[in-house]
All heavy atoms as an XYZ file, in Angstrom:
917
protein
N      31.086     -1.189      9.284
C      31.091     -2.559      8.817
C      30.088     -2.778      7.724
O      28.910     -2.572      7.992
C      30.890     -3.521      9.992
C      31.923     -3.411     11.109
S      33.503     -4.149     10.734
C      33.026     -5.882     10.547
N      30.525     -3.200      6.594
C      29.625     -3.470      5.468
C      29.564     -4.951      5.203
O      30.586     -5.621      5.294
C      30.130     -2.736      4.215
C      30.211     -1.181      4.278
C      30.834     -0.668      3.061
C      28.833     -0.615      4.474
N      28.417     -5.461      4.884
C      28.260     -6.880      4.553
C      28.776     -7.186      3.176
O      28.634     -6.435      2.251
C      26.783     -7.277      4.611
O      26.284     -7.047      5.926
N      29.440     -8.369      3.021
C      29.923     -8.787      1.719
C      28.754     -9.073      0.735
O      27.654     -9.386      1.110
C      30.701    -10.082      1.845
C      32.047     -9.966      2.552
C      32.724    -11.297      2.560
C      34.038    -11.186      3.297
N      34.683    -12.459      3.372
N      29.091     -8.807     -0.560
C      28.147     -9.116     -1.632
C      26.763     -8.487     -1.371
O      25.783     -9.145     -1.608
C      28.055    -10.564     -1.903
C      29.322    -11.158     -2.431
C      29.291    -12.673     -2.624
N      29.134    -13.456     -1.388
C      30.121    -13.742     -0.544
N      31.359    -13.370     -0.795
N      29.882    -14.527      0.537
N      26.810     -7.243     -0.933
C      25.530     -6.538     -0.696
C      25.510     -5.208     -1.395
O      26.490     -4.452     -1.454
C      25.441     -6.281      0.882
O      25.490     -7.544      1.537
C      24.135     -5.577      1.198
N      24.338     -4.928     -1.988
C      24.186     -3.600     -2.608
C      23.579     -2.677     -1.577
O      22.619     -2.971     -0.858
C      23.215     -3.655     -3.829
C      22.996     -2.394     -4.542
C      22.130     -2.489     -5.690
C      22.045     -1.114     -6.395
N      21.189     -1.168     -7.600
N      24.165     -1.502     -1.418
C      23.762     -0.427     -0.520
C      23.164      0.753     -1.316
O      23.733      1.096     -2.343
C      24.897      0.031      0.369
C      25.285     -0.974      1.393
C      26.208     -1.966      1.069
C      24.730     -0.962      2.641
C      26.623     -2.845      2.106
C      25.137     -1.936      3.637
C      26.064     -2.840      3.324
O      26.434     -3.754      4.270
N      22.114      1.310     -0.735
C      21.552      2.548     -1.294
C      21.783      3.657     -0.221
O      21.578      3.402      0.960
C      20.071      2.442     -1.625
C      19.533      3.739     -2.181
C      19.884      1.312     -2.619
N      22.226      4.825     -0.635
C      22.594      5.853      0.316
C      21.520      7.071      0.149
O      21.294      7.535     -0.930
C      23.972      6.449     -0.039
C      24.369      7.527      0.992
C      25.025      5.299      0.022
N      21.016      7.491      1.319
C      19.994      8.486      1.385
C      20.438      9.629      2.208
O      21.020      9.431      3.290
C      18.620      7.928      1.916
C      18.041      6.885      1.112
C      18.248      5.523      1.410
C      17.224      7.196      0.023
C      17.693      4.511      0.617
C      16.605      6.198     -0.751
C      16.844      4.852     -0.434
O      16.246      3.879     -1.174
N      20.073     10.896      1.802
C      20.229     12.041      2.560
C      18.853     12.334      3.241
O      17.823     12.390      2.512
C      20.621     13.248      1.720
C      20.681     14.638      2.450
C      21.842     14.676      3.414
C      20.750     15.743      1.417
N      18.819     12.388      4.548
C      17.605     12.741      5.242
C      17.689     14.230      5.668
O      18.684     14.641      6.311
C      17.392     11.909      6.487
C      16.888     10.497      6.207
S      18.231      9.319      5.959
C      19.066      9.438      7.496
N      16.646     14.967      5.295
C      16.732     16.536      5.559
C      15.295     17.116      5.664
O      14.378     16.452      5.367
C      17.506     17.059      4.374
C      16.754     17.017      3.078
C      15.993     18.090      2.592
C      16.805     15.908      2.296
C      15.282     18.042      1.472
C      16.105     15.785      1.081
C      15.308     16.910      0.638
N      15.370     18.358      6.045
C      14.156     19.214      5.971
C      14.578     20.518      5.324
O      15.861     20.820      5.347
C      13.625     19.507      7.375
C      12.921     18.328      7.967
C      12.298     18.695      9.299
C      11.502     17.448      9.957
N      10.903     17.853     11.170
N      13.702     21.277      4.840
C      13.961     22.605      4.346
C      13.366     23.662      5.266
O      12.230     23.518      5.708
C      13.402     22.762      2.937
C      13.952     21.887      1.846
C      13.207     22.026      0.502
C      15.414     22.119      1.619
N      14.144     24.662      5.566
C      13.651     25.742      6.353
C      12.539     26.460      5.543
O      12.458     26.322      4.317
C      14.753     26.743      6.665
N      11.680     27.197      6.233
C      10.613     27.895      5.553
C      11.209     28.776      4.438
O      10.646     28.845      3.348
C       9.807     28.776      6.539
C       8.386     28.910      6.144
C       7.538     29.492      7.294
O       7.460     28.817      8.312
O       7.102     30.645      7.106
N      12.349     29.471      4.758
C      12.980     30.275      3.709
C      14.182     29.442      3.306
O      15.124     29.255      3.995
C      13.360     31.591      4.257
C      12.234     32.545      4.568
C      12.661     33.873      4.952
O      13.619     34.336      4.400
O      11.974     34.490      5.771
N      14.165     28.961      2.047
C      15.306     28.170      1.469
C      15.551     28.689      0.006
O      14.604     29.168     -0.616
C      15.073     26.680      1.525
C      13.825     26.227      0.795
N      12.610     26.289      1.423
C      13.623     25.819     -0.468
C      11.707     25.843      0.517
N      12.289     25.595     -0.633
N      16.767     28.509     -0.435
C      17.119     29.007     -1.748
C      18.309     28.259     -2.285
O      19.090     27.723     -1.542
C      17.348     30.491     -1.741
C      18.503     30.935     -0.851
C      19.842     31.085     -1.208
C      18.481     31.163      0.510
N      20.574     31.368     -0.150
C      19.752     31.487      0.951
C      17.478     31.153      1.515
C      20.079     31.763      2.255
C      17.784     31.451      2.795
C      19.066     31.744      3.157
N      18.398     28.178     -3.611
C      19.602     27.602     -4.285
C      19.677     26.123     -4.222
O      20.761     25.559     -4.459
N      18.622     25.414     -3.892
C      18.617     23.937     -3.738
C      17.905     23.224     -4.810
O      17.554     22.042     -4.636
C      18.105     23.573     -2.299
C      18.737     24.289     -1.139
C      18.008     24.023      0.114
C      20.156     23.808     -1.020
N      17.652     23.882     -5.885
C      16.863     23.280     -7.014
C      17.596     22.129     -7.726
O      16.963     21.179     -8.131
C      16.341     24.308     -8.000
C      15.388     25.304     -7.448
C      16.020     26.384     -6.602
O      17.248     26.562     -6.639
O      15.358     27.024     -5.800
N      18.852     22.309     -7.998
C      19.587     21.337     -8.780
C      20.960     21.084     -8.152
O      21.627     22.011     -7.721
C      19.854     21.795    -10.220
C      18.598     21.842    -10.997
O      17.946     20.828    -11.199
N      18.120     22.989    -11.350
N      21.378     19.801     -8.110
C      22.708     19.447     -7.604
C      23.083     18.089     -8.208
O      22.282     17.429     -8.863
C      22.696     19.339     -6.120
N      24.343     17.710     -8.028
C      24.814     16.405     -8.427
C      25.032     15.581     -7.190
O      25.503     16.085     -6.161
C      26.155     16.493     -9.235
C      25.948     17.029    -10.617
O      24.836     17.040    -11.172
N      27.082     17.530    -11.273
N      24.733     14.316     -7.283
C      24.913     13.412     -6.143
C      25.622     12.157     -6.630
O      25.339     11.588     -7.719
C      23.556     12.981     -5.513
N      26.589     11.676     -5.761
C      27.185     10.362     -6.117
C      27.795      9.722     -4.900
O      27.903     10.373     -3.833
C      28.255     10.517     -7.211
C      29.467     11.339     -6.762
C      30.524     10.787     -6.085
C      29.565     12.683     -7.176
C      31.639     11.568     -5.744
C      30.680     13.435     -6.876
C      31.700     12.896     -6.172
N      27.965      8.412     -4.956
C      28.603      7.635     -3.901
C      29.688      6.772     -4.554
O      29.559      6.322     -5.678
C      27.528      6.666     -3.253
C      28.155      5.834     -2.189
C      26.357      7.470     -2.714
N      30.831      6.631     -3.809
C      31.952      5.917     -4.400
C      32.854      5.319     -3.304
O      32.813      5.857     -2.216
C      32.806      6.774     -5.289
C      33.652      7.836     -4.467
C      34.478      8.727     -5.346
N      35.252      9.606     -4.529
C      36.540      9.564     -4.213
N      37.217      8.534     -4.762
N      37.123     10.381     -3.439
N      33.496      4.247     -3.660
C      34.575      3.783     -2.755
C      35.813      4.637     -3.020
O      36.230      4.780     -4.219
C      34.942      2.308     -3.109
C      34.035      1.224     -2.447
C      33.179      0.509     -3.156
C      34.175      1.082     -1.093
C      32.363     -0.434     -2.532
C      33.385      0.124     -0.435
C      32.451     -0.602     -1.121
N      36.347      5.203     -2.000
C      37.439      6.205     -2.172
C      38.661      5.595     -2.928
O      39.203      6.235     -3.821
C      37.852      6.749     -0.816
C      39.075      7.659     -0.942
C      36.689      7.507     -0.231
N      39.054      4.430     -2.549
C      40.248      3.771     -3.176
C      40.029      3.064     -4.494
O      40.970      2.593     -5.059
C      40.951      2.880     -2.152
C      41.450      3.588     -0.939
O      41.849      4.759     -1.037
N      41.442      2.941      0.207
N      38.784      2.990     -4.939
C      38.463      2.233     -6.139
C      37.965      3.115     -7.231
O      38.107      2.678     -8.463
C      37.405      1.173     -5.847
S      37.954     -0.072     -4.552
N      37.326      4.195     -6.982
C      36.708      5.017     -7.996
C      37.212      6.455     -7.822
O      37.228      7.003     -6.730
C      35.163      5.000     -7.895
C      34.497      5.919     -8.942
C      34.640      3.604     -7.969
N      37.762      7.029     -8.930
C      38.285      8.400     -8.833
C      37.202      9.400     -8.763
O      35.999      9.157     -9.065
C      39.116      8.673    -10.090
O      38.277      8.852    -11.229
N      37.506     10.576     -8.192
C      36.561     11.756     -8.173
C      35.973     11.995     -9.500
O      34.759     12.176     -9.677
C      37.230     12.994     -7.660
C      37.290     13.057     -6.099
O      36.551     12.350     -5.468
O      38.084     13.930     -5.613
N      36.830     12.079    -10.523
C      36.396     12.344    -11.907
C      35.427     11.374    -12.417
O      34.350     11.724    -12.920
C      37.597     12.453    -12.859
C      37.266     12.871    -14.219
C      38.420     13.065    -15.150
C      37.931     13.435    -16.514
N      38.968     13.793    -17.398
N      35.680     10.090    -12.223
C      34.818      9.045    -12.700
C      33.459      9.128    -11.977
O      32.368      9.000    -12.529
C      35.398      7.660    -12.478
C      34.528      6.494    -12.954
C      35.134      5.145    -12.656
O      36.358      5.085    -12.316
O      34.364      4.164    -12.752
N      33.452      9.360    -10.647
C      32.223      9.491     -9.879
C      31.425     10.661    -10.313
O      30.227     10.592    -10.487
C      32.583      9.496     -8.394
N      32.014     11.786    -10.536
C      31.355     13.027    -10.972
C      30.771     12.819    -12.343
O      29.717     13.344    -12.634
C      32.346     14.209    -10.969
C      32.693     14.704     -9.570
C      33.734     15.755     -9.539
O      34.097     16.319    -10.576
O      34.270     15.981     -8.429
N      31.411     12.085    -13.254
C      30.893     11.812    -14.583
C      29.610     10.999    -14.554
O      28.738     11.127    -15.402
C      31.931     11.163    -15.448
C      33.031     12.163    -15.922
C      34.156     11.385    -16.591
O      34.176     10.180    -16.719
O      35.082     12.112    -17.076
N      29.500     10.120    -13.555
C      28.288      9.277    -13.536
C      27.300      9.773    -12.344
O      26.363      9.024    -12.064
C      28.663      7.772    -13.338
C      29.392      7.485    -12.054
C      29.779      5.990    -12.069
N      30.594      5.743    -10.951
C      30.147      5.259     -9.745
N      28.913      5.006     -9.636
N      30.985      5.082     -8.732
N      27.511     10.942    -11.916
C      26.649     11.451    -10.841
C      25.202     11.618    -11.381
O      24.956     11.842    -12.580
C      27.184     12.842    -10.367
N      24.278     11.493    -10.459
C      22.877     11.744    -10.838
C      22.466     13.152    -10.404
O      23.031     13.690     -9.539
C      21.999     10.703    -10.169
O      22.135     10.753     -8.727
N      21.480     13.649    -11.221
C      20.962     15.044    -10.895
C      19.884     14.860     -9.880
O      19.005     14.029     -9.995
C      20.435     15.679    -12.165
C      21.458     15.918    -13.245
C      22.427     17.025    -12.958
N      21.782     18.316    -12.762
C      22.271     19.341    -12.193
N      23.484     19.276    -11.604
N      21.578     20.494    -12.087
N      19.870     15.783     -8.880
C      18.834     15.701     -7.849
C      18.314     17.170     -7.617
O      19.014     18.109     -7.861
C      19.355     15.150     -6.463
C      19.824     13.685     -6.695
C      20.452     15.943     -5.917
N      17.112     17.218     -7.053
C      16.566     18.463     -6.621
C      16.045     18.260     -5.162
O      15.395     17.261     -4.925
C      15.396     18.934     -7.501
O      14.779     20.066     -7.030
N      16.386     19.167     -4.286
C      15.902     19.037     -2.917
C      14.580     19.696     -2.660
O      14.032     19.608     -1.588
C      16.988     19.574     -1.955
C      18.372     18.933     -2.026
C      19.278     19.532     -1.014
C      18.236     17.422     -1.838
N      14.063     20.325     -3.686
C      12.704     20.943     -3.584
C      11.775     20.170     -4.527
O      12.184     19.559     -5.463
C      12.729     22.476     -3.904
C      13.625     23.193     -2.941
C      13.230     22.650     -5.265
N      10.479     20.268     -4.278
C       9.485     19.651     -5.137
C       9.267     18.167     -4.873
O       9.558     17.335     -5.686
N       8.884     17.851     -3.645
C       8.728     16.428     -3.228
C       7.751     15.691     -4.101
O       6.791     16.230     -4.626
C       8.278     16.316     -1.804
C       6.898     16.710     -1.496
C       6.523     16.605     -0.030
O       6.153     15.484      0.360
O       6.665     17.573      0.645
N       8.049     14.402     -4.293
C       7.214     13.479     -5.062
C       6.943     13.902     -6.476
O       6.003     13.481     -7.103
C       5.875     13.245     -4.338
C       6.037     12.690     -2.922
O       6.957     11.876     -2.756
N       5.236     13.148     -1.980
N       7.793     14.804     -7.011
C       7.643     15.235     -8.409
C       8.486     14.304     -9.262
O       9.621     13.972     -8.908
C       8.138     16.661     -8.553
C       8.131     17.149     -9.981
C       7.234     17.645     -7.697
N       7.926     13.883    -10.411
C       8.663     13.100    -11.373
C       9.180     14.007    -12.459
O       8.333     14.595    -13.184
C       7.741     11.998    -11.948
C       7.242     11.056    -10.897
C       8.183      9.789    -10.840
N       7.674      8.838     -9.910
C       8.364      8.264     -9.016
N       9.675      8.436     -8.968
N       7.831      7.384     -8.229
N      10.516     14.089    -12.602
C      11.087     14.833    -13.696
C      12.063     13.949    -14.395
O      12.728     13.179    -13.744
C      11.789     16.104    -13.188
C      10.778     17.106    -12.559
C      11.584     18.396    -12.155
N      10.805     19.074    -11.150
C      11.275     19.992    -10.368
N      12.637     20.282    -10.471
N      10.518     20.579     -9.521
N      12.209     14.084    -15.661
C      13.122     13.269    -16.455
C      14.589     13.512    -15.957
O      14.994     14.655    -15.921
C      12.967     13.535    -17.938
C      13.693     12.634    -18.768
C      13.419     12.848    -20.176
N      14.219     11.896    -20.982
C      14.369     11.986    -22.259
N      13.878     12.961    -22.939
N      15.100     11.035    -22.905
N      15.262     12.448    -15.674
C      16.656     12.540    -15.238
C      16.974     13.384    -14.060
O      18.006     13.874    -13.885
C      17.538     12.982    -16.485
C      17.437     12.041    -17.641
O      17.371     10.816    -17.488
N      17.453     12.604    -18.851
N      15.903     13.549    -13.169
C      16.118     14.389    -11.971
C      15.447     13.661    -10.819
O      14.207     13.452    -10.858
C      15.561     15.770    -12.143
C      15.723     16.786    -11.030
C      17.221     17.145    -10.934
C      14.882     17.962    -11.290
N      16.258     13.266     -9.865
C      15.612     12.615     -8.669
C      15.097     13.716     -7.770
O      15.754     14.736     -7.543
C      16.685     11.798     -7.903
C      17.187     10.614     -8.674
C      18.263      9.873     -7.885
C      18.824      8.720     -8.599
N      19.842      8.019     -7.897
N      13.942     13.462     -7.168
C      13.250     14.366     -6.263
C      13.046     13.686     -4.910
O      12.893     12.463     -4.858
C      11.960     14.871     -6.861
S      12.259     15.879     -8.342
N      12.885     14.472     -3.836
C      12.797     13.871     -2.492
C      11.377     13.245     -2.263
O      10.420     13.550     -2.948
C      13.011     15.065     -1.580
C      12.696     16.325     -2.381
C      12.984     15.947     -3.825
N      11.387     12.382     -1.323
C      10.157     11.790     -0.830
C       9.979     12.022      0.661
O      10.984     12.091      1.349
C      10.245     10.199     -1.059
C      10.501      9.777     -2.434
C       9.353     10.115     -3.398
O       8.235      9.819     -3.098
N       9.683     10.682     -4.562
N       8.742     12.219      1.101
C       8.536     12.461      2.518
C       8.466     11.164      3.227
O       7.765     10.196      2.822
C       7.221     13.281      2.724
C       7.010     13.645      4.206
C       5.930     14.616      4.349
N       6.137     15.856      3.612
C       6.945     16.863      4.071
N       7.601     16.762      5.174
N       7.056     17.953      3.354
N       9.180     11.085      4.361
C       9.173      9.843      5.189
C       8.095      9.950      6.203
O       7.531     11.017      6.460
C      10.565      9.714      5.935
C      11.713      9.552      5.007
C      13.037      9.821      5.664
N      13.183      9.309      6.991
C      14.082      8.434      7.397
N      14.969      7.956      6.501
N      14.234      8.012      8.617
N       7.696      8.832      6.835
C       6.628      8.784      7.808
C       6.993      9.640      9.051
O       6.145     10.115      9.736
C       6.295      7.352      8.248
C       5.666      6.593      7.085
C       7.432      6.611      8.840
N       8.286      9.843      9.355
C       8.677     10.658     10.482
C       8.705     12.132     10.199
O       9.097     12.951     11.077
C      10.041     10.203     11.038
C      11.149     10.349     10.039
O      10.943     10.877      8.942
O      12.277      9.885     10.354
N       8.272     12.563      8.950
C       8.222     13.958      8.651
C       9.446     14.496      7.946
O       9.395     15.583      7.385
N      10.550     13.820      7.984
C      11.755     14.230      7.288
C      11.661     13.835      5.851
O      10.834     13.032      5.454
C      13.010     13.562      7.916
C      13.403     14.122      9.231
C      12.866     13.770     10.433
C      14.289     15.190      9.501
N      13.372     14.467     11.452
C      14.313     15.384     10.939
C      15.076     15.953      8.729
C      15.118     16.313     11.574
C      15.945     16.898      9.322
C      15.829     17.081     10.745
N      12.405     14.515      4.916
C      12.450     14.174      3.554
C      13.677     13.278      3.373
O      14.682     13.315      4.121
C      12.632     15.435      2.736
C      11.521     16.425      2.941
S       9.931     15.907      2.326
C      10.238     16.068      0.590
N      13.643     12.483      2.303
C      14.879     11.680      1.912
C      15.016     11.713      0.431
O      14.025     11.855     -0.343
C      14.723     10.262      2.401
C      13.800      9.387      1.671
C      13.767      7.961      2.137
O      14.400      7.630      3.172
O      13.185      7.099      1.518
N      16.299     11.645     -0.002
C      16.537     11.629     -1.440
C      17.750     10.710     -1.612
O      18.666     10.641     -0.815
C      16.841     13.034     -2.019
C      16.873     12.927     -3.525
C      18.119     13.633     -1.499
C      16.659     14.262     -4.254
N      17.648      9.845     -2.612
C      18.731      8.907     -2.921
C      19.932      9.647     -3.529
O      19.819     10.353     -4.472
C      18.280      7.857     -3.888
C      19.352      6.786     -4.174
C      18.867      5.770     -5.130
O      17.675      5.430     -5.168
O      19.703      5.312     -5.928
N      21.107      9.448     -2.856
C      22.347     10.068     -3.371
C      23.040      9.081     -4.345
O      23.815      9.543     -5.239
C      23.306     10.376     -2.252
C      22.778     11.393     -1.223
C      23.776     11.606     -0.181
C      22.440     12.713     -1.878
N      22.795      7.772     -4.221
C      23.426      6.861     -5.098
C      23.468      5.470     -4.433
O      22.837      5.224     -3.392
N      24.140      4.524     -5.085
C      24.241      3.161     -4.580
C      25.616      2.624     -4.977
O      26.336      3.124     -5.739
C      23.132      2.314     -5.176
O      23.264      2.245     -6.555
N      25.984      1.522     -4.233
C      27.203      0.813     -4.529
C      27.071     -0.630     -4.069
O      26.184     -0.913     -3.257
C      28.425      1.490     -3.834
C      28.363      1.456     -2.345
C      29.015      0.507     -1.617
C      27.630      2.439     -1.654
C      28.871      0.416     -0.225
C      27.546      2.424     -0.247
C      28.219      1.400      0.406
N      27.925     -1.492     -4.651
C      27.970     -2.890     -4.255
C      29.295     -3.145     -3.538
O      30.364     -2.850     -4.047
C      27.792     -3.814     -5.486
C      26.438     -3.556     -6.075
C      27.941     -5.297     -5.043
C      26.211     -4.250     -7.404
N      29.182     -3.787     -2.405
C      30.363     -4.162     -1.621
C      30.650     -5.615     -1.956
O      30.181     -6.539     -1.293
C      30.158     -3.994     -0.130
C      31.407     -4.333      0.651
O      32.524     -4.236      0.195
N      31.256     -4.760      1.914
N      31.433     -5.835     -3.029
C      31.781     -7.196     -3.503
C      32.741     -7.938     -2.574
O      32.629     -9.075     -2.364
C      32.363     -7.150     -4.940
C      31.327     -6.858     -5.988
O      30.130     -7.242     -5.811
O      31.704     -6.342     -7.018
N      33.749     -7.206     -2.112
C      34.808     -7.850     -1.395
C      34.606     -7.977      0.066
O      35.232     -8.789      0.730
C      36.128     -7.065     -1.627
O      36.006     -5.762     -1.012
C      36.462     -6.947     -3.047
N      33.759     -7.089      0.702
C      33.553     -7.128      2.109
C      34.610     -6.369      2.910
O      34.542     -6.341      4.067
N      35.586     -5.676      2.213
C      36.593     -4.962      2.853
C      35.902     -3.704      3.498
O      34.996     -3.160      2.989
C      37.650     -4.517      1.881
C      38.456     -5.733      1.400
O      38.499     -6.766      2.069
O      39.031     -5.620      0.274
N      36.570     -3.226      4.555
C      36.047     -1.945      5.162
C      36.801     -0.800      4.581
O      37.719     -0.249      5.193
C      36.307     -2.025      6.725
C      35.373     -3.036      7.384
O      34.280     -3.229      6.901
O      35.810     -3.636      8.377
N      36.401     -0.431      3.410
C      36.995      0.687      2.652
C      36.180      1.936      2.974
O      35.048      1.907      3.390
C      36.935      0.440      1.106
C      37.779     -0.701      0.711
C      39.252     -0.515      0.780
O      39.675      0.639      0.742
O      39.979     -1.489      0.995
N      36.763      3.127      2.754
C      36.084      4.385      2.939
C      35.104      4.603      1.786
O      35.437      4.331      0.615
C      37.101      5.517      2.950
C      37.940      5.531      4.207
O      37.521      4.965      5.210
O      39.048      6.104      4.081
N      33.931      5.054      2.130
C      32.849      5.360      1.142
C      32.565      6.865      1.221
O      32.437      7.391      2.314
C      31.547      4.562      1.426
C      30.464      4.916      0.422
C      31.831      3.073      1.385
N      32.565      7.485      0.011
C      32.350      8.881     -0.081
C      30.979      9.139     -0.652
O      30.690      8.649     -1.723
C      33.457      9.429     -0.984
C      33.458     10.928     -1.168
O      32.821     11.634     -0.386
O      34.122     11.394     -2.110
N      30.086      9.896      0.073
C      28.848     10.236     -0.459
C      28.811     11.782     -0.567
O      29.104     12.466      0.404
C      27.725      9.795      0.489
N      28.485     12.298     -1.784
C      28.482     13.737     -2.007
C      27.209     14.275     -2.615
O      26.640     13.628     -3.474
C      29.660     14.129     -2.883
C      31.024     13.877     -2.315
C      32.064     14.486     -3.180
N      33.384     13.972     -2.843
C      34.485     14.283     -3.482
N      34.383     15.158     -4.451
N      35.663     13.766     -3.105
N      26.924     15.516     -2.254
C      25.856     16.295     -2.861
C      26.540     17.634     -3.170
O      26.970     18.358     -2.268
C      24.670     16.521     -1.904
C      23.583     17.378     -2.400
C      22.793     16.648     -3.504
C      22.662     17.708     -1.300
N      26.760     17.925     -4.469
C      27.480     19.088     -4.909
C      26.745     19.852     -5.969
O      26.048     19.275     -6.772
C      28.878     18.759     -5.299
C      28.844     17.784     -6.506
C      29.749     18.182     -4.215
C      30.176     17.438     -7.178
N      27.033     21.145     -5.995
C      26.466     21.977     -7.063
C      27.515     23.121     -7.273
O      27.720     23.909     -6.395
C      25.117     22.569     -6.659
C      24.278     23.120     -7.825
C      24.805     24.436     -8.393
O      25.047     25.360     -7.649
O      25.015     24.397     -9.612
N      28.132     23.083     -8.463
C      29.219     24.009     -8.666
C      29.037     24.780     -9.965
O      29.890     25.575    -10.326
C      30.587     23.332     -8.731
C      30.598     22.193     -9.743
C      30.947     22.755     -7.285
C      31.938     21.570     -9.983
N      27.858     24.638    -10.673
C      27.626     25.372    -11.940
C      27.034     26.706    -11.670
O      27.311     27.647    -12.350
C      26.816     24.539    -12.899
O      25.633     24.212    -12.281
C      27.587     23.310    -13.406
N      26.206     26.839    -10.640
C      25.582     28.150    -10.325
C      26.181     28.551     -9.024
O      25.885     28.016     -7.936
C      24.072     27.977    -10.202
C      23.404     27.580    -11.523
C      21.926     27.413    -11.410
O      21.298     27.914    -10.485
N      21.381     26.685    -12.324
N      27.004     29.560     -9.019
C      27.797     29.940     -7.902
C      27.126     30.971     -6.949
O      27.817     31.684     -6.253
C      29.166     30.421     -8.374
C      29.933     29.453     -9.126
C      31.297     30.018     -9.618
C      30.257     28.163     -8.409
N      25.832     30.922     -6.926
C      25.091     31.769     -5.999
C      24.877     31.100     -4.650
O      25.096     29.876     -4.569
C      23.719     32.214     -6.589
C      22.912     31.102     -7.035
N      22.141     30.380     -6.184
C      22.613     30.682     -8.274
C      21.476     29.469     -6.859
N      21.736     29.610     -8.164
N      24.396     31.785     -3.704
C      24.251     31.179     -2.336
C      23.248     30.171     -2.252
O      22.314     30.087     -3.080
N      23.364     29.388     -1.229
C      22.377     28.265     -0.958
C      22.104     28.389      0.530
O      22.976     28.629      1.333
C      22.914     26.887     -1.307
C      23.131     26.735     -2.786
C      24.375     25.882     -3.099
C      24.645     25.785     -4.581
N      24.734     27.021     -5.268
N      20.856     28.109      0.936
C      20.550     28.210      2.325
C      19.212     27.503      2.645
O      18.404     27.175      1.733
N      19.014     27.193      3.935
C      17.825     26.592      4.384
C      17.748     25.082      4.426
O      16.683     24.516      4.588
N      18.907     24.422      4.300
C      18.965     22.982      4.246
C      19.274     22.505      5.648
O      20.347     22.883      6.292
C      20.012     22.454      3.315
C      20.289     20.924      3.295
C      19.016     20.201      2.792
C      21.413     20.587      2.385
N      18.425     21.695      6.278
C      18.605     21.168      7.619
C      18.813     19.662      7.452
O      17.938     18.910      7.075
C      17.360     21.424      8.536
C      17.032     22.936      8.576
C      17.547     20.822      9.882
C      15.637     23.207      9.043
N      20.020     19.164      7.750
C      20.413     17.818      7.588
C      20.221     17.004      8.835
O      20.814     17.339      9.868
C      21.835     17.684      7.059
C      22.317     16.226      6.891
C      22.051     18.436      5.713
N      19.514     15.904      8.771
C      19.360     14.975      9.899
C      20.543     13.933      9.845
O      21.077     13.596     10.828
C      18.072     14.247      9.866
C      17.858     13.258     11.037
C      16.674     12.385     10.885
O      16.339     11.862      9.819
N      15.921     12.212     11.981
N      20.837     13.464      8.615
C      21.889     12.508      8.499
C      21.953     11.816      7.128
O      21.169     12.178      6.291
N      22.850     10.916      6.975
C      23.026     10.149      5.803
C      22.887      8.674      6.153
O      23.490      8.210      7.093
C      24.346     10.402      5.064
C      24.452     11.831      4.620
C      24.552      9.412      3.832
C      25.765     12.216      4.009
N      21.982      7.945      5.431
C      21.636      6.550      5.768
C      22.179      5.684      4.688
O      21.959      5.837      3.530
C      20.163      6.447      5.886
C      19.645      5.073      6.223
C      18.126      5.052      6.374
O      17.638      5.550      7.411
O      17.458      4.633      5.408
N      22.970      4.607      5.082
C      23.378      3.520      4.237
C      22.535      2.306      4.489
O      22.624      1.736      5.553
C      24.833      3.202      4.504
C      25.843      4.283      4.077
C      25.884      5.509      4.726
C      26.670      4.116      2.993
C      26.762      6.494      4.411
C      27.594      5.094      2.594
C      27.605      6.271      3.293
N      21.695      1.965      3.507
C      20.716      0.896      3.710
C      21.027     -0.271      2.723
O      21.134      0.007      1.510
C      19.359      1.345      3.461
O      19.003      2.313      4.435
N      21.018     -1.477      3.204
C      21.072     -2.593      2.283
C      19.866     -2.602      1.413
O      18.741     -2.381      1.923
C      21.151     -3.860      3.139
C      21.468     -3.398      4.477
C      21.025     -1.963      4.578
N      20.006     -2.897      0.084
C      18.856     -2.967     -0.763
C      18.121     -4.269     -0.745
O      18.722     -5.306     -0.577
C      19.239     -2.613     -2.195
C      18.040     -2.449     -3.078
C      18.485     -1.953     -4.479
O      19.232     -2.724     -5.161
O      18.058     -0.860     -4.822
């Protein structure tokens, strides 16, 4: 259930295993499934890195450490104008470097009103 006329921010909560690889760059986006196409969402995706906490890089979102010890990174945001209970798709994808990725421990995805 989403509140009407509310902006939501979507976060991935995670930790990295001691040995992790292939998580330096990815694309992240959030979309209403019936309102925004995959192609449109991918074109406006933001670049994220799951390594290098609290680092500021141009056009690259980096994770922040939470008080509970987990890391969080913003995947995107959306506004629920109508209040309808539509499906929301949140993605973290990397398809340009086709090597392996490992060591990502996911706690969950959080949808928070802004």
